[in-house]
N, C-alpha and C positions, 0 to 999 in steps of 0.2 A: 504494500500500500504506500503510495507516494505521500510524503510528508508535506504539510502546508508550511511553506517557508515565508509567507507574506508578512508574518509578524517579526521577521528578522530585518526587514527593510526600513530605512529611514532616509528622508530627503536630505540632500546636502545643504539645503537652506535652513533646516531645523537647528535649534540652538543646543548648546551643550547640556543644559538642564533637561531638556526633553529627551535627549539621548540617554542620560543617566536613568531617567524614569522608565524608559522602555526596557533598558537592561535589567532594572529591578523587577519590572512586571514579568518579563520573560525568563528571569533567572539566567541570563546570559551576560557574558563580559565582552561580547563581540557582536557587531551589527554590520549588515551590508548596506553601504550607502548607494542609493539608487531608487528608482521607481518603476513600477510595472515590469518587474523582473529584469530591468536593465541595470548592469553593473557599472558603478562609478568608482567605487573603492571600498575599503573596510575601515571600521572605526573600533578601536579596542578601549577598554577601561583604562589601560595604561596610557593611551594617547590623551585621554581626558585628564588623568591625574597629572601627567607632565604639563599639560596646558594650564591647569589650575595652579600648579607650583610656579609656572612662569607668569602668574597673575592674569591669565585670561579670564574674562568675565563669563559667568554662566549664561549670559544672554548672547554671547558671540556665536556665530554660525559654526557648525562642525566642519564646513568646508575650509575654514581658516586654520584648523588645527590638524587636518588629516595628513597622514603620511602617504607617500606614493610608491613605497617599496614593498607593499604586501605581496605575498606569493599566493596565487590561486592556481587551480588545476585547469587543464584544457581537456576536451573530450577524448584526446588520444592517450591520456595518462591512465594507466591501469589502476585498479582498486588497491593492489598491493603497494604500488608506488605512492598512492595517496596516503595510505596507512603509514608508510615509512616517513613521508613528508610531515604528516601531522604529529607524529611522535617526535621528530626532530625539532619542529617549530613549537611544540607544546600548544597546538592550535585547537581551540574549542570546536571549531567546524571548518570545513574546507569547501568553498563554492567551486563548482565546475562552470567555467565561463567559455562560451564559444567565440568565434571570430567576429560576431556581430555584437559582442558585449552583452549577450543574453545569458542569464543564470539558468542553466538547464537542470541542475541538481545541486544538492548540498550533502556532503558526508559529515556526520557528527562524530565526536569523540566516542560516544557510547556505541555507535555502530561497529566500531572496531575493538574497543577496549572495555565495553560493558561498564561495570561499576568501579573499575580501577581509576583512582584519582590521579590527576596529572601531578607529576613530580614538581617540587618547587624549582625556581630558577637555579638555586644552588643550596646545598646543605650547609648548616652551620651549627656549632654547639657553644653557645654562650649562656651565662646564667639567666634565669628567669625568676623575677621576684613577683609573688602574688600577694596582694593585700587582702588578707582573709581575717582581719581582726575585728570587723564591725559587728554591731548588734543586729543588723538585718531588720531594722524597724519598719521598712517598707513592706516586708513580707510577713509581718505578724498577722494572725497568731501562730503560724507555722513555726516561726523562728523562736517562739518560747520553748519549743521542744528540740528542734534541729537547728544547728548553726547554719547560716545561709550557705556557706561553701559546700555543705553536704546535702542540700536540697536536690532531689533527683530531676534530671532532664533527660528524656529518652530513657536509655538503660544505664545511665551513668549519673554521677553527681556533678554539680557545677565544676568542682575542682578537677575531676577526672576528665571532663570534656576539654578544659583548658590545657591540662597536661598533654592530652593526646594530640591536640592541634600543634603544640610546639614540638612534640616528639617526632611528628611526621616531617618536621623541618630539620631534625637532628639534635634537638636539645633534650638533655636528660638530667640537668641540674636545676633544682627548684628550691627557692627560699620562700618560706611562708611566714608572713607576719600574722601572728595569731594573738587572740585575747579572749573573746567571748567563746565559752565552751571549747577552749583549746584542747583539753584532755580528750574530749569526744572526737575531735578532728584527728588527733594523733592516733588514737586507738583504731579508728575506722581505716585510716590509710595504711597503718601497719598490717591490719588483717587482710588487705587486698594484695599484698606482695607485689607491688608495682615495680616495674623495671627502671626506677629512677632513683637518683640521689635526692633525698628531701631533707632539708635543714629547716629548723623552726627558730624564729626569733620572736620573743614575747614582749608585748607592750604591757608594762605594769599598770599603765594608765593610757587612755586614748591620746595618741600623739599626732593625729591627722594623717593625711594621705602621704606625707613625706617624712614626718617626724621620726617614724620608726625606722626609716632607711639608715639613720645615723648608727643604728646597731650593727650595720653590715660593714663598717669602715675597715675592719681587719679581715673580712671574709671575701670581698669582691674587689678585684683589681683589674677588671677588663670591662669593655662595653657590655651592658646588660639591658634586658627588657624588664619593664614593670607593667603589671596588669591588675586591674580590679578583679575581684573573684566572681563578679556577676555580669561580665560582658563577654560577648563572642564577636570576633571580627572575621568575616569571610574575605580573606586576602592572603596572597602569598607573602609571608612575613620576610622572606629573603629580599623581596623587592623593597620593602620598607628599610631593611638594614642596609641595602645597597645605597639607597637615597641618603640615609644618615651618614654613611662613610664617605660617599662621593662629595657631600657638601661639608664634611668635617664639622658636623653639628655637635654641640654639647648636649643638647636635648632635642629629640624629635617627638612631636605630639602627633598621634594619629587622630585626625578629625573625621567626623561623619556629617554628611549633609542632613539637614532636618527641615522639612517643608511644612509650613503652617498655612492653612486656608482660613482667611478672615471672613466670616459669614456676614459681614456688614460693609457698607461703603465707608471708605476712609477719607478723611478730610485733612488737608494741609492748609494752614492759614498764615498770614503775614501780619504786618502792622495794622492796628485798628480792626483786626478781625477780617481783613480782606481775604477772600478765598483765592488760594493759589492753585490748588489741585484737588480734584475729586476722583477717587479711584473706586470702582464698584467691585466689592468682594475680591480683594487681591490675594494672591499667593505670595508668601514671603519665605525665602530660603536662607538658612544660616549654616555656617560650619560650627559644629559643637564639639566639645572635648569628649572623645569616646571613652577615655579611661585606660588607654594603653599608650606606653611611651618607650623610647629608647634613651638611656642615659649613659654618659661617660663616668667612669669611676671616681674621678677627682671631685665630682659634685658631692659625694658622700661626706667629704671633710668640710663642706660648706653648709651642712645642715646643723642647726643648733641642737645640742644634746639635751634631751629631757623636756624640750619645749613643744607645744602644739604647733605644727608647721605643715601646711598643706602643700601639695606639689605645685599648685598655682603660685604659692609664695616663692618656691624654688625657681620656677620659670621666670617670674618677674625679677628676682634677685640676679639670676644669670644674665638676663637682658640688660639690667642696669649696670652690670660689671663688664659689659661688652662681649659677652658670650654669644654663641650662635644657637638660636632656637628655630628649628624648622618644623613645618607642618606637612604631613602626608595625608591627603584626603581619600576617603572611601565613600561609596554611595550610601544612601539612606538605609537600604535594606541589607547592606553588607555589615551593618552594626546592629547587634541585638543587646538591648539592656534587659537581661532576664531577671534583674533584681527588683522588679516591680510587678505586681500581680497581673496587670493587663497584658504586658509583654510576655511574661512567663507563660500565661495560659495560651497565648498565640503560638508559642514555640515548642511547648511540651508535645512530644511525639510528632513534631512536624517533619 
């Protein structure tokens, strides 16, 4: 049965935000640029991320950010050759385009490789710090019994889901900041016999999202990831690490787009109440802090010991001292905040 590929097409005049929304809706990170089965080019989430990092606006057309060097198949290429090409390029799908620039078929990753997940750009093994010491107040009353890191999602706990995602990239060293129900977290993880090195550092009192990192000064001396224990990021983490290293950042913040629909007309006024602009039911899009970061180890010595100190304080402090703070964006649905009930219920067994 021939697959409907019409939902993979986007016009070259469409803007970047529209492209990201379609990718989220279709759960794809690649789109065909063209109309009525005519091929103009390809657009990947990587193209969009690089454009946003270069400060392109979400309202810019995708034609302005497209690359021209994407590889597509021709009708003379065999399926085995297409399979090999897709594996080499880590391509989500491969269009077959004829001499008239007509897309005559599309081969998808799953057609050849089934449920096998694409390998990351490269493997790496650096420390991962998971902030698991909170009280989980947004998930009460469940967290009166279970600490938030042990809440189940699918057939795992929050913590195990995060462990597994990093492990697929090569990471097997985890440092857990714990406080609330710490003994229960330690007991559970010990019983699982997981193939990781897990070290715990305990907050005697709440120290904020960065304050407890000061306890790692003697333990971590290389670049490391930090993640909240209740967020999931659908992204090749090696691409984020490459961005961090290439730009020599002290801190890289992973941001996520968040779109809000205002169900009212908005008004902008000037002096003496003069109407400047009236916009009917606008959509507003922001980049929000996802709760995942990459940090350089020297920052651990710059966190005050024993004081309440958020990671946003560390980011501002680093900027004020002339350090480099970069932002790597992901799409709205590539970020899941599973630490609040509505999002948890959406994603459980999804």
